[in-house]
C-alpha positions as CSV (number, residue, x, y, z in Angstrom):
1,M,50.6,122.3,-10.4
2,S,49.9,119.3,-12.6
3,N,47.6,116.5,-11.6
4,E,49.9,114.0,-13.4
5,I,53.4,112.6,-13.1
6,I,55.7,110.6,-15.3
7,I,57.0,107.3,-14.0
8,E,58.6,104.1,-15.2
9,V,57.8,100.5,-14.4
10,A,60.7,98.1,-15.0
11,Y,61.0,94.3,-15.0
12,G,64.1,92.2,-15.9
13,A,63.0,88.8,-17.1
14,T,65.6,86.1,-17.6
15,R,66.5,87.1,-21.1
16,S,65.2,90.6,-21.5
17,Q,64.5,93.9,-19.7
18,T,61.4,96.0,-20.2
19,I,61.0,99.6,-19.0
20,L,57.6,101.2,-19.6
21,R,57.2,104.9,-19.2
22,L,53.7,106.2,-18.3
23,Q,51.8,109.2,-17.1
24,V,49.8,108.6,-14.0
25,K,47.7,110.8,-11.6
26,S,49.5,112.3,-8.6
27,G,49.0,110.1,-5.6
28,T,49.3,106.8,-7.6
29,T,50.8,104.0,-5.5
30,V,53.5,101.5,-6.6
31,G,50.8,98.7,-6.9
32,E,48.5,100.9,-8.9
33,A,51.3,101.9,-11.3
34,I,52.2,98.3,-11.9
35,I,48.7,97.4,-12.7
36,Q,48.2,100.5,-14.9
37,S,51.4,99.8,-16.8
38,G,50.0,96.5,-18.2
39,I,53.4,94.8,-17.5
40,M,51.7,91.8,-16.0
41,K,50.0,91.0,-19.3
42,Q,53.4,90.9,-20.9
43,F,55.0,88.8,-18.2
44,P,52.3,86.5,-16.6
45,E,54.9,85.1,-14.2
46,I,54.8,88.3,-12.2
47,N,52.8,87.6,-9.0
48,L,52.6,90.8,-7.0
49,G,51.9,88.7,-3.8
50,L,55.3,87.0,-4.2
51,K,57.5,89.5,-6.0
52,K,59.5,92.2,-4.2
53,V,59.3,95.7,-5.6
54,G,61.4,98.9,-5.2
55,I,62.0,102.4,-6.4
56,F,65.4,103.0,-7.8
57,G,66.9,99.9,-6.1
58,K,65.4,100.5,-2.6
59,L,62.7,98.1,-1.4
60,A,59.2,99.7,-1.4
61,R,55.7,98.7,-0.3
62,M,52.8,98.4,-2.8
63,D,51.1,101.3,-1.0
64,T,54.1,103.7,-1.4
65,V,52.9,106.9,-3.2
66,L,55.0,107.7,-6.3
67,I,56.5,111.1,-7.1
68,N,57.5,112.5,-10.5
69,R,60.3,110.6,-12.3
70,D,60.2,107.5,-10.0
71,R,61.1,104.1,-11.5
72,V,59.2,101.2,-10.0
73,E,61.3,98.0,-10.2
74,I,59.8,94.5,-10.0
75,Y,62.4,92.1,-8.7
76,R,62.6,88.5,-9.6
77,A,64.0,85.8,-7.3
78,L,67.8,85.3,-7.3
79,I,68.9,82.2,-9.2
80,A,71.7,81.6,-6.7
81,D,72.4,82.8,-3.2
82,P,75.2,85.4,-3.5
83,K,76.9,84.2,-0.3
84,E,76.9,80.6,-1.4
85,A,78.2,81.5,-4.8
86,R,81.0,83.5,-3.2
87,R,81.9,80.6,-0.9
88,R,82.1,78.3,-3.9
89,R,84.4,80.6,-5.8
90,A,86.6,81.0,-2.8
91,Q,86.9,77.3,-2.4
92,A,87.7,76.8,-6.1
93,A,90.4,79.5,-5.9
94,K,91.9,77.8,-2.9
95,R,92.0,74.5,-4.7
96,G,93.6,76.1,-7.7
97,R,96.5,77.5,-5.5
98,K,97.5,74.1,-4.2
């Protein structure tokens, strides 16, 4: 059995998306993979203390151990609250029907 696995680290900035593929040792955690990827040098706004992270769209902790082919995703804050945006669209549609 190999001592290394292939993973991806993904971050979607406001105007671009970056996905880095790397080979890491088995037992590497989410936090370790992010640091090893060097993505924080590319995007200095990433603050791991404030950003949520996940694996394939499901929230994960920094100490989660990765398995082969996992994609670590670094999430940025939402620009607008989805519930508030939906409420505004519904109000605008209501006004348009009158």
